[in-house]
Short mmCIF file of the C-alpha atoms (twelve columns), coordinates in Angstrom:
data_MODEL
# 
_entry.id   MODEL 
# 
loop_
_atom_site.group_PDB 
_atom_site.id 
_atom_site.type_symbol 
_atom_site.label_atom_id 
_atom_site.label_alt_id 
_atom_site.label_comp_id 
_atom_site.label_asym_id 
_atom_site.label_seq_id 
_atom_site.Cartn_x 
_atom_site.Cartn_y 
_atom_site.Cartn_z 
_atom_site.pdbx_PDB_model_num 
ATOM 1   C CA . MET A 1   0.000   0.000  0.000  1 
ATOM 2   C CA . SER A 2   1.262   3.498  -0.809 1 
ATOM 3   C CA . ARG A 3   1.976   6.179  1.784  1 
ATOM 4   C CA . MET A 4   0.769   9.762  1.569  1 
ATOM 5   C CA . LEU A 5   1.303   13.106 3.287  1 
ATOM 6   C CA . LEU A 6   -1.282  15.870 2.815  1 
ATOM 7   C CA . ALA A 7   -0.229  19.462 3.546  1 
ATOM 8   C CA . PRO A 8   -1.033  23.082 2.633  1 
ATOM 9   C CA . GLY A 9   0.931   24.651 -0.195 1 
ATOM 10  C CA . ARG A 10  2.601   27.188 2.103  1 
ATOM 11  C CA . TYR A 11  2.623   27.865 5.862  1 
ATOM 12  C CA . VAL A 12  3.547   31.320 7.194  1 
ATOM 13  C CA . GLN A 13  3.699   32.227 10.910 1 
ATOM 14  C CA . GLY A 14  4.996   35.180 12.902 1 
ATOM 15  C CA . ALA A 15  4.123   38.456 14.592 1 
ATOM 16  C CA . GLY A 16  2.992   40.949 11.925 1 
ATOM 17  C CA . ALA A 17  2.632   38.292 9.209  1 
ATOM 18  C CA . ILE A 18  -0.783  39.689 8.217  1 
ATOM 19  C CA . ARG A 19  0.967   42.590 6.494  1 
ATOM 20  C CA . GLU A 20  2.543   40.082 4.084  1 
ATOM 21  C CA . ILE A 21  -0.747  38.620 2.842  1 
ATOM 22  C CA . GLY A 22  -0.804  40.662 -0.356 1 
ATOM 23  C CA . LEU A 23  2.470   39.069 -1.435 1 
ATOM 24  C CA . HIS A 24  1.158   35.533 -0.886 1 
ATOM 25  C CA . THR A 25  -2.213  36.320 -2.470 1 
ATOM 26  C CA . SER A 26  -0.592  37.775 -5.590 1 
ATOM 27  C CA . ARG A 27  0.972   34.390 -6.321 1 
ATOM 28  C CA . ILE A 28  -2.417  32.786 -6.901 1 
ATOM 29  C CA . GLY A 29  -5.131  35.399 -7.487 1 
ATOM 30  C CA . THR A 30  -6.123  38.947 -8.441 1 
ATOM 31  C CA . SER A 31  -9.553  39.400 -6.815 1 
ATOM 32  C CA . ALA A 32  -10.419 38.084 -3.345 1 
ATOM 33  C CA . LEU A 33  -13.522 37.422 -1.287 1 
ATOM 34  C CA . VAL A 34  -12.530 37.815 2.367  1 
ATOM 35  C CA . ILE A 35  -14.841 35.769 4.608  1 
ATOM 36  C CA . GLY A 36  -14.683 36.360 8.358  1 
ATOM 37  C CA . GLY A 37  -16.699 37.076 11.464 1 
ATOM 38  C CA . LYS A 38  -17.312 40.638 12.603 1 
ATOM 39  C CA . THR A 39  -14.540 40.553 15.201 1 
ATOM 40  C CA . ALA A 40  -11.990 39.056 12.812 1 
ATOM 41  C CA . LEU A 41  -12.780 41.589 10.101 1 
ATOM 42  C CA . THR A 42  -12.455 44.409 12.620 1 
ATOM 43  C CA . LEU A 43  -9.099  43.057 13.797 1 
ATOM 44  C CA . CYS A 44  -7.376  42.732 10.449 1 
ATOM 45  C CA . GLY A 45  -9.743  43.407 7.557  1 
ATOM 46  C CA . GLN A 46  -8.123  46.794 6.942  1 
ATOM 47  C CA . ASP A 47  -4.597  45.329 6.991  1 
ATOM 48  C CA . ILE A 48  -5.636  42.646 4.493  1 
ATOM 49  C CA . SER A 49  -7.187  45.186 2.110  1 
ATOM 50  C CA . ALA A 50  -4.161  47.474 2.354  1 
ATOM 51  C CA . SER A 51  -1.643  44.703 1.762  1 
ATOM 52  C CA . CYS A 52  -3.640  43.304 -1.146 1 
ATOM 53  C CA . ALA A 53  -4.010  46.767 -2.685 1 
ATOM 54  C CA . GLU A 54  -0.237  47.181 -2.624 1 
ATOM 55  C CA . HIS A 55  -0.048  44.154 -4.915 1 
ATOM 56  C CA . GLY A 56  -2.934  45.161 -7.194 1 
ATOM 57  C CA . ILE A 57  -5.490  42.771 -5.687 1 
ATOM 58  C CA . THR A 58  -9.097  43.858 -5.186 1 
ATOM 59  C CA . CYS A 59  -10.956 42.686 -2.076 1 
ATOM 60  C CA . HIS A 60  -14.605 42.260 -1.161 1 
ATOM 61  C CA . GLN A 61  -15.278 41.533 2.507  1 
ATOM 62  C CA . GLU A 62  -18.287 39.516 3.670  1 
ATOM 63  C CA . CYS A 63  -19.291 38.866 7.288  1 
ATOM 64  C CA . PHE A 64  -19.674 35.192 8.200  1 
ATOM 65  C CA . GLN A 65  -23.008 34.489 9.892  1 
ATOM 66  C CA . GLY A 66  -21.700 32.163 12.621 1 
ATOM 67  C CA . ILE A 67  -22.445 28.553 11.630 1 
ATOM 68  C CA . SER A 68  -20.693 26.524 8.948  1 
ATOM 69  C CA . SER A 69  -23.957 25.198 7.544  1 
ATOM 70  C CA . GLN A 70  -24.837 24.224 3.993  1 
ATOM 71  C CA . ASN A 71  -27.073 27.289 3.689  1 
ATOM 72  C CA . GLU A 72  -24.292 29.649 4.787  1 
ATOM 73  C CA . ILE A 73  -21.831 28.043 2.378  1 
ATOM 74  C CA . ALA A 74  -24.327 28.444 -0.469 1 
ATOM 75  C CA . ARG A 75  -24.899 32.110 0.459  1 
ATOM 76  C CA . LEU A 76  -21.174 32.856 0.464  1 
ATOM 77  C CA . ALA A 77  -20.609 30.969 -2.794 1 
ATOM 78  C CA . GLY A 78  -23.302 33.112 -4.393 1 
ATOM 79  C CA . ILE A 79  -21.518 36.270 -3.261 1 
ATOM 80  C CA . ALA A 80  -18.193 34.961 -4.597 1 
ATOM 81  C CA . ALA A 81  -19.794 34.276 -7.965 1 
ATOM 82  C CA . ALA A 82  -21.518 37.669 -8.068 1 
ATOM 83  C CA . HIS A 83  -18.212 39.493 -7.541 1 
ATOM 84  C CA . GLY A 84  -16.285 37.285 -9.948 1 
ATOM 85  C CA . VAL A 85  -13.484 36.636 -7.456 1 
ATOM 86  C CA . ASP A 86  -10.685 34.203 -8.226 1 
ATOM 87  C CA . ILE A 87  -9.485  33.522 -4.671 1 
ATOM 88  C CA . ILE A 88  -11.050 33.071 -1.222 1 
ATOM 89  C CA . ILE A 89  -9.453  34.372 1.976  1 
ATOM 90  C CA . ALA A 90  -10.989 32.574 4.969  1 
ATOM 91  C CA . LEU A 91  -10.461 34.586 8.121  1 
ATOM 92  C CA . GLY A 92  -11.213 34.024 11.808 1 
ATOM 93  C CA . GLY A 93  -12.001 30.897 13.845 1 
ATOM 94  C CA . GLY A 94  -12.677 27.297 12.923 1 
ATOM 95  C CA . ALA A 95  -16.267 27.748 11.739 1 
ATOM 96  C CA . SER A 96  -15.598 30.637 9.349  1 
ATOM 97  C CA . ILE A 97  -12.464 28.900 8.082  1 
ATOM 98  C CA . ASP A 98  -14.435 25.706 7.422  1 
ATOM 99  C CA . ALA A 99  -17.072 27.713 5.556  1 
ATOM 100 C CA . GLY A 100 -14.433 29.539 3.512  1 
ATOM 101 C CA . LYS A 101 -12.693 26.309 2.581  1 
ATOM 102 C CA . ALA A 102 -16.019 24.783 1.566  1 
ATOM 103 C CA . VAL A 103 -16.793 27.802 -0.634 1 
ATOM 104 C CA . SER A 104 -13.398 27.535 -2.338 1 
ATOM 105 C CA . ASP A 105 -14.008 23.835 -2.929 1 
ATOM 106 C CA . GLU A 106 -17.448 24.413 -4.400 1 
ATOM 107 C CA . MET A 107 -16.207 27.255 -6.607 1 
ATOM 108 C CA . LYS A 108 -12.948 25.435 -7.478 1 
ATOM 109 C CA . LEU A 109 -10.951 28.473 -6.338 1 
ATOM 110 C CA . PRO A 110 -7.706  28.686 -4.364 1 
ATOM 111 C CA . VAL A 111 -7.966  29.604 -0.694 1 
ATOM 112 C CA . ILE A 112 -5.759  31.354 1.842  1 
ATOM 113 C CA . VAL A 113 -6.598  30.639 5.471  1 
ATOM 114 C CA . VAL A 114 -5.910  33.306 8.109  1 
ATOM 115 C CA . PRO A 115 -6.796  32.133 11.631 1 
ATOM 116 C CA . THR A 116 -7.186  34.957 14.138 1 
ATOM 117 C CA . VAL A 117 -7.676  32.398 16.896 1 
ATOM 118 C CA . VAL A 118 -5.987  29.018 17.081 1 
ATOM 119 C CA . SER A 119 -8.857  27.166 18.733 1 
ATOM 120 C CA . THR A 120 -8.857  24.202 16.307 1 
ATOM 121 C CA . ASP A 121 -6.527  22.546 13.808 1 
ATOM 122 C CA . ALA A 122 -8.917  23.381 10.938 1 
ATOM 123 C CA . PRO A 123 -6.641  25.848 9.077  1 
ATOM 124 C CA . CYS A 124 -4.344  23.323 7.375  1 
ATOM 125 C CA . SER A 125 -6.779  20.523 6.591  1 
ATOM 126 C CA . ALA A 126 -8.609  19.412 3.438  1 
ATOM 127 C CA . LEU A 127 -11.746 18.998 5.520  1 
ATOM 128 C CA . SER A 128 -14.680 21.171 6.528  1 
ATOM 129 C CA . VAL A 129 -17.092 20.314 9.327  1 
ATOM 130 C CA . ILE A 130 -20.689 21.020 8.362  1 
ATOM 131 C CA . TYR A 131 -23.250 21.760 11.068 1 
ATOM 132 C CA . THR A 132 -27.023 22.027 11.091 1 
ATOM 133 C CA . GLU A 133 -28.625 25.456 11.412 1 
ATOM 134 C CA . ASN A 134 -28.902 24.946 15.195 1 
ATOM 135 C CA . GLY A 135 -25.212 24.067 15.568 1 
ATOM 136 C CA . ALA A 136 -25.315 20.262 15.813 1 
ATOM 137 C CA . PHE A 137 -22.734 18.241 13.898 1 
ATOM 138 C CA . GLU A 138 -24.073 17.115 10.519 1 
ATOM 139 C CA . ARG A 139 -21.220 15.700 8.432  1 
ATOM 140 C CA . TYR A 140 -17.629 15.992 7.287  1 
ATOM 141 C CA . LEU A 141 -16.995 17.513 3.874  1 
ATOM 142 C CA . PHE A 142 -13.843 16.096 2.284  1 
ATOM 143 C CA . LEU A 143 -12.270 18.749 0.087  1 
ATOM 144 C CA . ARG A 144 -10.339 18.384 -3.160 1 
ATOM 145 C CA . LYS A 145 -7.131  19.752 -1.651 1 
ATOM 146 C CA . ASN A 146 -5.517  21.476 1.302  1 
ATOM 147 C CA . PRO A 147 -5.388  25.275 1.482  1 
ATOM 148 C CA . ASP A 148 -2.978  26.984 -0.892 1 
ATOM 149 C CA . CYS A 149 -1.581  29.045 1.974  1 
ATOM 150 C CA . VAL A 150 -2.067  29.253 5.743  1 
ATOM 151 C CA . LEU A 151 -0.949  32.518 7.341  1 
ATOM 152 C CA . VAL A 152 -0.908  32.937 11.129 1 
ATOM 153 C CA . ASP A 153 -0.089  36.296 12.706 1 
ATOM 154 C CA . THR A 154 0.851   35.476 16.289 1 
ATOM 155 C CA . ALA A 155 0.409   39.104 17.342 1 
ATOM 156 C CA . LEU A 156 -3.249  38.827 16.296 1 
ATOM 157 C CA . VAL A 157 -3.661  35.512 18.106 1 
ATOM 158 C CA . THR A 158 -2.515  37.039 21.401 1 
ATOM 159 C CA . GLN A 159 -5.223  39.719 21.148 1 
ATOM 160 C CA . SER A 160 -7.939  37.063 21.354 1 
ATOM 161 C CA . PRO A 161 -9.179  35.701 24.700 1 
ATOM 162 C CA . VAL A 162 -6.883  32.994 26.041 1 
ATOM 163 C CA . LYS A 163 -9.768  30.495 26.057 1 
ATOM 164 C CA . PHE A 164 -9.300  30.089 22.315 1 
ATOM 165 C CA . LEU A 165 -5.628  29.150 22.622 1 
ATOM 166 C CA . ILE A 166 -6.579  26.698 25.386 1 
ATOM 167 C CA . ALA A 167 -9.314  25.157 23.249 1 
ATOM 168 C CA . GLY A 168 -6.803  24.763 20.437 1 
ATOM 169 C CA . MET A 169 -4.569  22.836 22.800 1 
ATOM 170 C CA . GLY A 170 -7.540  20.599 23.584 1 
ATOM 171 C CA . ASP A 171 -8.047  19.864 19.889 1 
ATOM 172 C CA . ALA A 172 -4.312  19.269 19.425 1 
ATOM 173 C CA . LEU A 173 -4.259  16.993 22.471 1 
ATOM 174 C CA . ALA A 174 -6.310  14.449 20.521 1 
ATOM 175 C CA . THR A 175 -3.781  14.273 17.693 1 
ATOM 176 C CA . PHE A 176 -1.284  11.853 19.195 1 
ATOM 177 C CA . TRP A 177 -3.855  9.558  20.785 1 
ATOM 178 C CA . GLU A 178 -6.173  9.383  17.792 1 
ATOM 179 C CA . SER A 179 -3.364  8.813  15.295 1 
ATOM 180 C CA . ASP A 180 -1.953  6.113  17.571 1 
ATOM 181 C CA . THR A 181 -5.347  4.392  17.582 1 
ATOM 182 C CA . CYS A 182 -5.532  4.534  13.778 1 
ATOM 183 C CA . SER A 183 -1.999  3.172  13.506 1 
ATOM 184 C CA . ARG A 184 -2.878  0.259  15.783 1 
ATOM 185 C CA . SER A 185 -6.047  -0.595 13.908 1 
ATOM 186 C CA . GLY A 186 -4.618  -0.198 10.416 1 
ATOM 187 C CA . LYS A 187 -8.016  0.923  9.149  1 
ATOM 188 C CA . PRO A 188 -8.051  3.179  6.066  1 
ATOM 189 C CA . ASN A 189 -8.024  6.942  6.494  1 
ATOM 190 C CA . PRO A 190 -10.706 8.469  4.225  1 
ATOM 191 C CA . LEU A 191 -8.748  11.734 3.937  1 
ATOM 192 C CA . THR A 192 -5.814  9.970  2.288  1 
ATOM 193 C CA . GLY A 193 -7.952  7.642  0.218  1 
ATOM 194 C CA . GLY A 194 -6.852  4.709  2.348  1 
ATOM 195 C CA . ALA A 195 -3.117  5.363  1.917  1 
ATOM 196 C CA . SER A 196 -0.908  4.573  4.912  1 
ATOM 197 C CA . SER A 197 0.541   7.345  7.060  1 
ATOM 198 C CA . THR A 198 4.172   8.327  6.678  1 
ATOM 199 C CA . LEU A 199 6.910   8.361  9.298  1 
ATOM 200 C CA . ALA A 200 6.690   12.148 9.047  1 
ATOM 201 C CA . SER A 201 3.049   12.218 10.173 1 
ATOM 202 C CA . LYS A 202 3.823   9.932  13.129 1 
ATOM 203 C CA . ALA A 203 6.747   12.153 14.130 1 
ATOM 204 C CA . LEU A 204 4.526   15.242 13.846 1 
ATOM 205 C CA . ALA A 205 1.954   13.661 16.169 1 
ATOM 206 C CA . ARG A 206 4.614   12.886 18.769 1 
ATOM 207 C CA . ILE A 207 6.232   16.337 18.663 1 
ATOM 208 C CA . CYS A 208 2.790   17.971 18.810 1 
ATOM 209 C CA . TYR A 209 2.002   16.123 22.041 1 
ATOM 210 C CA . GLU A 210 5.436   16.793 23.548 1 
ATOM 211 C CA . THR A 211 5.189   20.506 22.672 1 
ATOM 212 C CA . LEU A 212 1.817   20.791 24.403 1 
ATOM 213 C CA . LEU A 213 3.105   19.166 27.589 1 
ATOM 214 C CA . GLU A 214 6.279   21.251 27.636 1 
ATOM 215 C CA . PHE A 215 5.070   24.709 26.621 1 
ATOM 216 C CA . GLY A 216 1.283   24.758 27.102 1 
ATOM 217 C CA . LEU A 217 1.228   26.468 30.488 1 
ATOM 218 C CA . GLN A 218 3.886   29.021 29.506 1 
ATOM 219 C CA . ALA A 219 1.954   29.950 26.388 1 
ATOM 220 C CA . LYS A 220 -1.312  30.269 28.283 1 
ATOM 221 C CA . LEU A 221 0.224   32.661 30.818 1 
ATOM 222 C CA . ALA A 222 1.853   34.741 28.078 1 
ATOM 223 C CA . VAL A 223 -1.358  35.116 26.060 1 
ATOM 224 C CA . GLU A 224 -3.216  36.113 29.222 1 
ATOM 225 C CA . ARG A 225 -0.882  39.130 29.115 1 
ATOM 226 C CA . ASN A 226 -1.196  39.613 25.342 1 
ATOM 227 C CA . SER A 227 2.459   38.695 24.905 1 
ATOM 228 C CA . VAL A 228 4.224   36.819 22.118 1 
ATOM 229 C CA . THR A 229 6.995   34.589 23.452 1 
ATOM 230 C CA . PRO A 230 8.826   31.564 22.018 1 
ATOM 231 C CA . ALA A 231 6.386   29.336 23.955 1 
ATOM 232 C CA . VAL A 232 3.455   31.081 22.251 1 
ATOM 233 C CA . GLU A 233 5.049   30.548 18.839 1 
ATOM 234 C CA . TYR A 234 5.572   26.850 19.666 1 
ATOM 235 C CA . ILE A 235 1.993   26.312 20.835 1 
ATOM 236 C CA . VAL A 236 0.493   28.224 17.910 1 
ATOM 237 C CA . GLU A 237 2.476   25.957 15.594 1 
ATOM 238 C CA . ALA A 238 1.411   22.881 17.574 1 
ATOM 239 C CA . ASN A 239 -2.266  23.880 17.501 1 
ATOM 240 C CA . THR A 240 -2.236  24.788 13.832 1 
ATOM 241 C CA . LEU A 241 0.464   23.081 11.759 1 
ATOM 242 C CA . LEU A 242 1.580   20.079 13.805 1 
ATOM 243 C CA . SER A 243 -1.911  19.077 14.885 1 
ATOM 244 C CA . GLY A 244 -3.427  19.863 11.503 1 
ATOM 245 C CA . LEU A 245 -0.980  17.742 9.539  1 
ATOM 246 C CA . SER A 246 -0.718  14.853 11.962 1 
ATOM 247 C CA . SER A 247 -4.458  14.526 12.588 1 
ATOM 248 C CA . GLU A 248 -5.320  14.711 8.906  1 
ATOM 249 C CA . ASN A 249 -2.640  12.245 7.874  1 
ATOM 250 C CA . GLY A 250 -2.811  10.061 10.974 1 
ATOM 251 C CA . GLY A 251 -6.592  9.952  11.234 1 
ATOM 252 C CA . HIS A 252 -9.327  10.698 13.767 1 
ATOM 253 C CA . ALA A 253 -10.705 8.209  16.274 1 
ATOM 254 C CA . GLY A 254 -12.781 8.345  19.453 1 
ATOM 255 C CA . ALA A 255 -12.185 11.866 20.791 1 
ATOM 256 C CA . HIS A 256 -13.709 13.658 17.816 1 
ATOM 257 C CA . SER A 257 -16.675 11.304 17.604 1 
ATOM 258 C CA . ILE A 258 -17.323 11.837 21.312 1 
ATOM 259 C CA . HIS A 259 -17.174 15.591 20.665 1 
ATOM 260 C CA . ASN A 260 -19.794 15.135 17.959 1 
ATOM 261 C CA . GLY A 261 -21.947 13.223 20.403 1 
ATOM 262 C CA . PHE A 262 -21.773 16.058 22.918 1 
ATOM 263 C CA . THR A 263 -22.986 18.559 20.324 1 
ATOM 264 C CA . THR A 264 -26.413 16.929 20.646 1 
ATOM 265 C CA . LEU A 265 -26.766 18.194 24.237 1 
ATOM 266 C CA . PRO A 266 -27.977 21.804 24.516 1 
ATOM 267 C CA . ALA A 267 -26.093 22.187 27.818 1 
ATOM 268 C CA . ALA A 268 -22.727 21.840 26.055 1 
ATOM 269 C CA . LYS A 269 -23.654 23.950 23.040 1 
ATOM 270 C CA . HIS A 270 -21.624 26.980 24.088 1 
ATOM 271 C CA . LYS A 271 -18.474 25.061 24.903 1 
ATOM 272 C CA . LEU A 272 -15.725 25.311 22.304 1 
ATOM 273 C CA . HIS A 273 -14.850 22.440 19.973 1 
ATOM 274 C CA . GLY A 274 -11.465 21.856 21.620 1 
ATOM 275 C CA . GLU A 275 -12.957 21.806 25.100 1 
ATOM 276 C CA . LYS A 276 -15.300 18.969 24.174 1 
ATOM 277 C CA . VAL A 277 -12.520 17.176 22.273 1 
ATOM 278 C CA . ALA A 278 -10.202 17.349 25.301 1 
ATOM 279 C CA . PHE A 279 -12.708 15.557 27.513 1 
ATOM 280 C CA . GLY A 280 -13.285 13.216 24.582 1 
ATOM 281 C CA . VAL A 281 -9.602  12.265 24.744 1 
ATOM 282 C CA . ILE A 282 -10.020 11.101 28.331 1 
ATOM 283 C CA . VAL A 283 -13.144 9.159  27.375 1 
ATOM 284 C CA . GLN A 284 -11.258 7.590  24.459 1 
ATOM 285 C CA . LEU A 285 -8.412  6.485  26.737 1 
ATOM 286 C CA . VAL A 286 -10.905 4.853  29.093 1 
ATOM 287 C CA . LEU A 287 -12.773 3.247  26.188 1 
ATOM 288 C CA . GLU A 288 -9.565  1.776  24.786 1 
ATOM 289 C CA . GLY A 289 -8.300  0.490  28.129 1 
ATOM 290 C CA . ARG A 290 -5.225  2.726  28.151 1 
ATOM 291 C CA . SER A 291 -3.003  2.777  31.214 1 
ATOM 292 C CA . SER A 292 -3.817  4.782  34.323 1 
ATOM 293 C CA . SER A 293 -0.504  6.626  33.902 1 
ATOM 294 C CA . ALA A 294 -1.529  7.785  30.415 1 
ATOM 295 C CA . ILE A 295 -4.899  8.994  31.687 1 
ATOM 296 C CA . THR A 296 -3.266  10.827 34.594 1 
ATOM 297 C CA . GLU A 297 -0.762  12.489 32.244 1 
ATOM 298 C CA . VAL A 298 -3.618  13.838 30.135 1 
ATOM 299 C CA . GLN A 299 -5.568  14.925 33.230 1 
ATOM 300 C CA . ASP A 300 -2.499  16.730 34.590 1 
ATOM 301 C CA . PHE A 301 -2.130  18.632 31.329 1 
ATOM 302 C CA . CYS A 302 -5.827  19.530 31.198 1 
ATOM 303 C CA . PHE A 303 -5.695  20.804 34.761 1 
ATOM 304 C CA . ARG A 304 -2.579  22.924 34.135 1 
ATOM 305 C CA . VAL A 305 -3.984  24.750 31.136 1 
ATOM 306 C CA . GLY A 306 -7.666  24.793 32.132 1 
ATOM 307 C CA . LEU A 307 -9.298  22.152 29.937 1 
ATOM 308 C CA . PRO A 308 -12.339 20.116 31.086 1 
ATOM 309 C CA . LEU A 309 -11.787 17.153 33.375 1 
ATOM 310 C CA . CYS A 310 -15.396 16.089 33.916 1 
ATOM 311 C CA . LEU A 311 -18.930 16.624 32.633 1 
ATOM 312 C CA . GLU A 312 -19.544 19.547 34.975 1 
ATOM 313 C CA . ASP A 313 -16.649 21.379 33.305 1 
ATOM 314 C CA . LEU A 314 -18.639 21.118 30.051 1 
ATOM 315 C CA . ASP A 315 -21.675 22.684 31.790 1 
ATOM 316 C CA . ILE A 316 -23.366 19.276 31.790 1 
ATOM 317 C CA . ILE A 317 -24.709 19.324 35.348 1 
ATOM 318 C CA . GLY A 318 -26.453 16.250 36.748 1 
ATOM 319 C CA . PRO A 319 -27.040 14.593 33.374 1 
ATOM 320 C CA . SER A 320 -29.616 11.849 33.142 1 
ATOM 321 C CA . VAL A 321 -28.877 8.348  31.906 1 
ATOM 322 C CA . GLU A 322 -30.857 9.250  28.799 1 
ATOM 323 C CA . ASP A 323 -28.641 12.305 28.162 1 
ATOM 324 C CA . ILE A 324 -25.424 10.310 28.164 1 
ATOM 325 C CA . ARG A 325 -27.039 7.492  26.196 1 
ATOM 326 C CA . GLN A 326 -27.988 10.056 23.556 1 
ATOM 327 C CA . VAL A 327 -24.362 11.249 23.384 1 
ATOM 328 C CA . ALA A 328 -23.118 7.669  23.132 1 
ATOM 329 C CA . GLU A 329 -25.531 6.738  20.370 1 
ATOM 330 C CA . ALA A 330 -24.536 9.811  18.334 1 
ATOM 331 C CA . THR A 331 -20.874 8.943  18.921 1 
ATOM 332 C CA . VAL A 332 -21.225 5.528  17.261 1 
ATOM 333 C CA . ALA A 333 -23.407 6.628  14.327 1 
ATOM 334 C CA . ASP A 334 -22.477 5.240  10.930 1 
ATOM 335 C CA . GLY A 335 -19.437 6.991  9.498  1 
ATOM 336 C CA . GLU A 336 -18.156 8.248  12.846 1 
ATOM 337 C CA . THR A 337 -14.405 7.997  13.386 1 
ATOM 338 C CA . VAL A 338 -14.758 6.135  16.693 1 
ATOM 339 C CA . HIS A 339 -14.972 3.067  14.464 1 
ATOM 340 C CA . SER A 340 -11.294 3.580  13.585 1 
ATOM 341 C CA . THR A 341 -10.577 1.812  16.874 1 
ATOM 342 C CA . TRP A 342 -9.006  -1.635 16.629 1 
ATOM 343 C CA . PHE A 343 -12.096 -3.328 18.147 1 
ATOM 344 C CA . PRO A 344 -15.849 -2.984 17.578 1 
ATOM 345 C CA . VAL A 345 -17.355 -0.095 19.559 1 
ATOM 346 C CA . SER A 346 -20.955 0.042  20.782 1 
ATOM 347 C CA . ALA A 347 -23.023 2.810  22.352 1 
ATOM 348 C CA . VAL A 348 -23.053 0.889  25.635 1 
ATOM 349 C CA . MET A 349 -19.245 0.880  25.692 1 
ATOM 350 C CA . VAL A 350 -19.071 4.623  25.015 1 
ATOM 351 C CA . GLU A 351 -21.712 5.347  27.649 1 
ATOM 352 C CA . SER A 352 -19.711 3.414  30.233 1 
ATOM 353 C CA . ALA A 353 -16.505 5.191  29.245 1 
ATOM 354 C CA . ILE A 354 -18.148 8.634  29.594 1 
ATOM 355 C CA . TRP A 355 -19.419 7.890  33.095 1 
ATOM 356 C CA . THR A 356 -16.018 6.492  34.101 1 
ATOM 357 C CA . ALA A 357 -14.071 9.422  32.652 1 
ATOM 358 C CA . ASP A 358 -16.399 11.785 34.515 1 
ATOM 359 C CA . ALA A 359 -15.843 9.885  37.779 1 
ATOM 360 C CA . LEU A 360 -12.077 10.013 37.265 1 
ATOM 361 C CA . GLY A 361 -12.260 13.759 36.672 1 
ATOM 362 C CA . VAL A 362 -14.399 14.365 39.740 1 
ATOM 363 C CA . ARG A 363 -11.985 12.297 41.815 1 
ATOM 364 C CA . TYR A 364 -8.982  14.191 40.402 1 
ATOM 365 C CA . LYS A 365 -10.492 17.552 41.315 1 
ATOM 366 C CA . LYS A 366 -11.591 16.331 44.733 1 
ATOM 367 C CA . ALA A 367 -8.027  15.238 45.496 1 
ATOM 368 C CA . LEU A 368 -6.929  18.798 44.738 1 
ATOM 369 C CA . ARG A 369 -9.873  20.152 46.752 1 
ATOM 370 C CA . LEU A 370 -11.183 22.077 43.776 1 
# 
């Protein structure tokens, strides 16, 4: 079987990098639709327009409506067509980036991704997550290719609330454990067309995990003070490039399916993707029978940086048996990545793992008298 490594055409990171976007855009387009949320457009929309103008590129800016749904993607594609643009610039957080990538795929246009928060590893991937109009997970959209360029201005990232950086660490936390599960099972990765992962993707997963453990707390404290330090640069790269490449090439498993299950509970609706994924990692470790030392290592990391340890941390207070059964059943739906595990997984098994992971988290916090 062949091996494959998927990656964006170019990755750019550094403080002030947004002022270089015109140069990178001029390589692949002349007229851009900039898609971003209101906050993201306020933060850097003017810098993008100015930089693009310096290189003779026209820009139309359109405010993303908040949910990466099929209707929103269709609306944005219509605007792109009406303005006759030849490149998409997807700006902001994971949802607007996913929508922008989906628009570029539908229109067969190149795309530059500019995350203003690093709360997920969406920027580098050839994948968009599509949600229903009320925010519940609907499906994965596999794209024709990875972004043509990913540009991350770390000075912009530090202006966003630290919760986004923390959530990004939660999403990145899943990378090593999910790719390890996929490696053990040997099941085909739909993103690579069933091709095996490379040594490079395995090394990326390992260094992503090690970077989180080593520099996560430092980066959190720095961003709380709107500072860019080497630790911030390392964690931004881990959240964005390392996690993005290693998860896409290594595959998803239980943690992301468990996240999708939790999106069915209204109580957890306002929690960020990475927060739900982080707790999903602990559930996955329990589900797979991983060692207590591995679970404790992940719990220690979550505690240090402020990621959820139990259901209460996800605002799921006193859930009923039916609530958790609903999550478990959604987790094991057909097509979910939990089935990448090396053994058959049932809703009953996931339900048991959720309750156990919650009990472990409650016990951990009680020992610290939290």
